[in-house]
C-alpha positions in Angstrom: 109.4 84.3 41.1 105.6 84.1 40.9 105.6 80.5 42.1 107.9 81.5 45.1 105.4 84.1 46.1 102.2 82.2 45.5 102.6 78.8 47.0 99.2 78.5 48.5 96.1 77.6 46.5 92.5 78.3 47.4 92.0 74.6 48.0 95.0 74.4 50.3 93.8 77.4 52.3 90.4 75.9 52.7 91.6 72.5 53.8 94.4 73.7 56.2 93.3 72.6 59.7 96.4 71.2 61.3 98.0 73.8 63.7 101.0 75.6 62.2 102.2 78.1 59.6 101.5 77.6 55.9 103.8 79.7 53.7 102.6 81.5 50.7 106.0 83.0 50.1 107.6 86.5 50.6 106.8 86.4 54.3 103.0 85.7 54.0 101.7 82.8 56.1 98.4 81.4 57.0 98.5 80.6 60.7 96.3 77.8 62.1 96.1 77.9 65.9 95.4 75.0 68.3 91.9 76.2 68.7 91.3 76.0 64.9 91.4 79.8 64.3 92.9 80.7 60.9 94.5 84.1 60.3 97.0 85.8 58.0 100.4 87.0 59.3 103.3 88.7 57.6 106.7 87.8 59.0 109.8 89.8 58.2 113.2 91.1 59.4 113.8 94.7 60.2 116.6 96.4 62.3 117.8 93.1 63.7 114.4 92.0 64.8 111.8 89.6 63.4 108.4 91.1 64.0 105.1 89.4 63.0 102.3 91.5 61.7 98.7 90.3 61.7 96.8 90.9 58.5 93.4 89.6 59.6 91.4 86.4 60.0 90.7 84.1 57.0 86.9 84.5 57.3 87.4 88.3 56.7 90.5 88.6 54.5 90.7 86.5 51.4 93.9 85.0 50.0 94.0 87.7 47.3 93.6 90.5 49.9 96.3 89.0 52.1 98.7 88.9 49.2 97.9 92.6 48.5 98.6 93.5 52.1 101.8 91.5 52.1 103.0 93.2 48.9 102.3 96.6 50.5 104.4 95.6 53.5 107.3 94.5 51.3 107.2 97.9 49.5 107.5 99.6 52.9 110.5 97.4 53.8 112.2 98.3 50.5 111.9 102.0 51.5 113.4 101.3 54.9 110.1 101.6 56.7 109.0 99.1 59.4 105.4 98.2 58.2 104.2 97.3 61.7 105.4 100.6 63.2 104.0 102.5 60.3 100.6 100.9 60.8 100.7 101.6 64.5 101.6 105.2 63.8 98.7 105.6 61.4 96.3 104.1 64.0 97.7 106.4 66.7 97.3 109.5 64.5 93.7 108.6 64.0 93.3 107.9 67.7 95.3 111.0 68.9 97.9 109.1 70.9 100.5 111.7 72.0 104.3 111.5 72.0 106.1 110.8 75.3 107.0 114.5 75.6 103.4 115.6 74.9 102.2 113.1 77.6 104.9 114.3 80.0 103.9 118.0 79.6 100.3 117.1 80.1 101.1 115.1 83.3 103.2 118.0 84.7 100.4 120.5 84.1 97.8 118.2 85.7 99.9 117.6 88.8 101.2 121.2 89.2 98.5 122.4 91.6 99.0 119.4 93.9 102.7 119.7 94.3 103.8 121.2 97.6 106.7 123.2 96.0 106.0 125.3 92.9 109.5 124.4 91.7 108.6 120.8 91.3 107.1 121.4 87.8 110.4 123.1 86.7 112.4 120.3 88.1 110.3 117.6 86.3 110.5 119.6 83.1 114.2 120.1 83.3 115.1 116.4 84.1 112.8 115.0 81.5 114.0 117.5 78.8 117.6 116.7 79.6 117.6 113.0 79.9 114.4 111.5 78.4 113.3 113.7 75.5 116.5 113.2 73.4 115.8 109.4 73.5 112.0 109.1 73.4 110.5 112.6 73.3 109.1 112.2 69.8 108.2 108.5 70.3 104.5 107.7 70.8 103.8 107.1 74.4 102.3 103.7 73.7 105.5 102.5 72.0 108.0 103.3 74.7 109.5 100.0 75.8 112.2 98.6 78.1 115.0 99.2 75.6 114.0 102.9 75.4 114.1 103.3 79.2 117.4 101.5 79.5 118.8 103.8 76.8 118.0 106.7 79.0 119.2 105.3 82.3 122.3 103.3 81.5 124.5 106.3 80.6 123.8 108.0 83.9 123.1 105.1 86.3 126.5 104.9 87.9 127.7 108.5 87.3 124.6 110.3 88.3 122.7 107.7 90.3 120.4 110.0 92.2 119.4 111.9 89.1 118.9 108.7 87.2 116.6 107.4 89.9 114.5 110.5 89.7 114.4 110.3 85.9 113.2 106.6 86.1 110.5 107.5 88.7 109.3 110.4 86.5 109.2 108.4 83.3 107.3 105.7 85.2 104.8 108.2 86.4 104.2 109.6 82.9 103.7 106.1 81.5 101.4 105.1 84.4 99.3 108.2 83.7 99.2 107.4 80.0 98.0 103.9 80.8 95.3 105.3 83.1 94.1 107.3 80.1 94.1 104.2 78.0 96.8 105.6 75.8 99.0 102.6 76.3 98.7 99.0 77.7 100.9 96.3 79.2 103.5 96.5 81.9 105.2 99.8 82.6 108.8 99.5 81.2 110.1 102.0 83.8 108.9 99.9 86.7 111.7 99.1 89.2 110.4 96.1 91.3 110.5 92.9 89.4 111.6 94.6 86.1 114.4 97.1 85.9 115.7 95.8 89.3 116.6 92.7 87.3 118.5 94.7 84.7 120.3 97.4 86.6 122.3 97.3 89.9 120.6 98.7 93.0 121.1 102.5 93.3 122.5 102.0 96.8 125.1 99.6 95.5 126.6 102.1 93.0 125.9 105.2 95.1 125.4 104.4 98.8 122.8 106.5 100.5 124.3 109.3 102.5 122.2 110.9 105.3 122.1 114.6 106.0 125.2 115.7 107.9 124.2 116.8 111.3 125.9 118.9 114.0 126.4 117.0 117.3 123.9 118.2 119.8 126.7 119.0 122.3 128.0 121.6 119.8 124.6 123.4 119.3 124.9 126.0 122.1 128.2 127.3 120.8 126.8 127.3 117.2 123.7 129.2 118.3 125.8 131.8 120.1 127.7 132.5 116.9 124.6 132.5 114.8 122.9 135.1 117.0 125.5 137.6 116.0 124.9 137.3 112.3 122.5 139.7 110.6 119.9 139.1 107.9 116.7 137.2 107.2 118.5 134.0 106.3 120.3 133.9 109.7 117.1 134.5 111.6 115.3 131.9 109.5 118.0 129.4 110.3 117.8 130.2 114.0 114.0 129.8 113.9 114.3 126.5 111.9 116.6 125.0 114.5 114.4 126.1 117.5 111.3 124.6 115.9 113.0 121.5 114.4 111.2 122.4 111.1 111.9 121.7 107.5 113.4 124.4 105.4 110.3 124.8 103.2 108.1 125.2 106.2 110.1 128.2 107.4 110.8 129.9 104.0 107.1 130.0 103.2 105.9 131.1 106.7 103.5 134.0 106.8 102.1 136.0 109.8 98.6 134.6 109.5 100.0 131.2 110.5 100.8 132.4 114.0 98.5 132.8 117.0 99.8 133.2 120.5 102.6 130.7 120.9 101.3 128.3 118.2 102.5 128.1 114.6 100.0 126.3 112.4 101.6 125.2 109.1 98.9 124.4 106.5 98.9 121.0 104.8 99.9 122.5 101.5 103.4 123.2 102.8 103.8 119.9 104.7 105.6 116.9 103.3 102.9 114.5 104.6 100.1 116.8 103.5 98.8 117.2 107.0 98.4 120.4 109.0 101.1 120.7 111.6 101.0 122.7 114.8 104.3 123.8 116.4 104.4 125.1 120.0 106.8 128.0 120.0 109.4 128.4 122.8 110.1 131.9 124.1 113.3 132.3 121.9 111.3 131.3 118.9 108.5 133.8 119.7 111.2 136.5 120.1 112.1 136.0 116.5 108.5 135.9 115.2 106.9 138.8 117.0 108.9 141.7 115.4 108.1 140.2 112.0 104.3 139.8 112.2 103.8 143.0 110.2 105.5 141.7 107.1 104.0 139.8 104.2 106.5 137.0 104.6 108.1 136.2 108.0 111.6 135.8 106.4 111.7 137.7 103.1 114.9 137.9 101.0 116.8 141.0 102.3 117.5 142.2 98.7 114.3 141.3 96.8 111.6 140.9 99.4 110.7 137.6 97.8 110.7 134.2 99.5 114.1 133.0 100.6 115.6 130.3 98.4 116.1 126.8 99.7 119.9 127.5 99.7 119.8 130.7 101.7 120.3 129.1 105.1 122.8 126.7 103.7 124.8 129.7 102.5 124.8 131.0 106.1 126.2 127.7 107.3 129.0 127.9 104.8 129.9 131.5 105.7 130.1 130.4 109.3 132.5 127.6 108.5 130.0 124.8 108.9 129.8 123.8 105.3 130.0 120.1 106.2 126.6 120.1 107.7 123.1 120.7 106.3 120.1 122.6 107.5 118.0 119.5 107.4 120.6 117.8 109.6 119.5 119.9 112.6 116.3 117.8 112.7 118.5 114.8 113.4 120.4 116.8 116.0 117.2 117.6 117.7 116.1 113.9 117.6 119.5 112.8 119.0 119.3 115.4 121.8 115.8 114.3 122.8 116.7 110.6 122.9 120.0 110.9 124.7 119.4 113.7 127.2 115.7 113.7 128.0 113.1 111.3 129.3 110.4 112.4 126.9 108.8 109.5 124.9 110.0 108.9 121.4 106.5 109.7 120.0 106.8 113.2 121.3 109.9 114.1 119.3 108.4 112.3 116.3 105.3 114.5 116.5 107.6 117.6 116.9 109.3 116.5 113.6 105.9 116.1 111.9 106.7 112.4 111.3 103.7 110.1 110.9 103.2 107.6 113.7 102.4 104.3 112.0 100.3 102.9 114.9 96.9 104.5 114.4 95.8 104.1 118.0 99.0 105.8 119.3 98.7 108.5 116.6 95.2 109.4 117.6 96.2 109.6 121.3 99.2 111.7 120.3 97.1 114.2 118.4 94.8 114.6 121.4 97.2 115.0 124.2 100.7 116.0 123.1 100.5 119.8 122.5 101.2 120.6 126.1 104.0 118.1 126.4 105.5 119.2 123.1 105.4 122.8 124.4 107.6 121.6 127.3 109.8 119.6 124.9 110.4 122.7 122.7 111.1 124.9 125.7 113.7 122.4 126.9 115.3 122.3 123.4 115.5 126.1 123.4 117.1 126.0 126.8 119.7 123.6 125.6 120.3 125.7 122.4 120.9 128.8 124.6 122.6 127.1 127.5 125.8 129.1 127.1 123.9 132.3 128.2 121.6 132.9 131.2 118.9 133.9 128.8 118.5 134.4 125.1 120.2 137.6 124.2 118.8 139.7 121.3 120.0 138.4 117.9 121.0 140.7 115.2 118.1 141.7 112.9 
């Protein structure tokens, strides 16, 4: 056994110059590279893999020291421990490398103040706890690899494609942040383009994208007439949302201080594009706002006084028998109406929807000249919405 383990002699080690591996036995090798560098490596089999662990260069680690290190590695293997992983773990403990879940929690806290919606932190926490933590939560963040990410995604990629896509994006962000802090190196194993895209089917091929269901613009006047008879803050918020072509979160968070005359200025913190957005209000929209300016929130929850949930207006649609459409879909309805029934330029409705105009010259011109034209556009939209009556009749409170 001794000869099987100790095949190399000091003379052989000193004279080895031809590139290759020189076996000492028991997994210990002297490696000579093409550049002439000589280093000790320990090769072994563990969990179906064949790792190679460097033990140091010959000019630093003697033959006797290399044999001691190899013997320690063999002892670890007998105990079922991967010696390379054990060494990395010890190094990480000394360096303070966190687990994936520790890194994820730190990332969420660091990003919390910059997220437009306060619920984002809870959503990130929930999805990562549910899908990522069971697989890699306790794994050091620098050791997370492609197999780990696939173990998270494959069980839900076809059955919960939208959720799986979010999980992938969030794992990728956590790992990117860890790399920025120099807690890990190399390619991000959760990256889609050029990586996971080669290993998983496109999300749209297993779960085709479905756009928000919208009410045809021809049906809006009848809908608005029915909506005006319904009571409650959610109904008024929905009416106001439609008249302003706004996003749900813009309306549910609206406060009196954002209104001046017939202009509603939504701060950048509540805008998707993180840009302040000014909305010219039509007479029907103003009629909804003015009685509510003495409140803390424009549209508080009727029962609790707190901000309306994102589903409150959707619930109104369902109670009205319009469960097949969405609140967001009314933005598409507005866009279709503008394109098909008016002669206003497309940029005008894009500005009304707070979409970013890609052409910088056009965008600068739009910011400087379109408020008055948008005022006309929103008045025309309100007239269309209320075209079944001579003038807007008072809605229920």
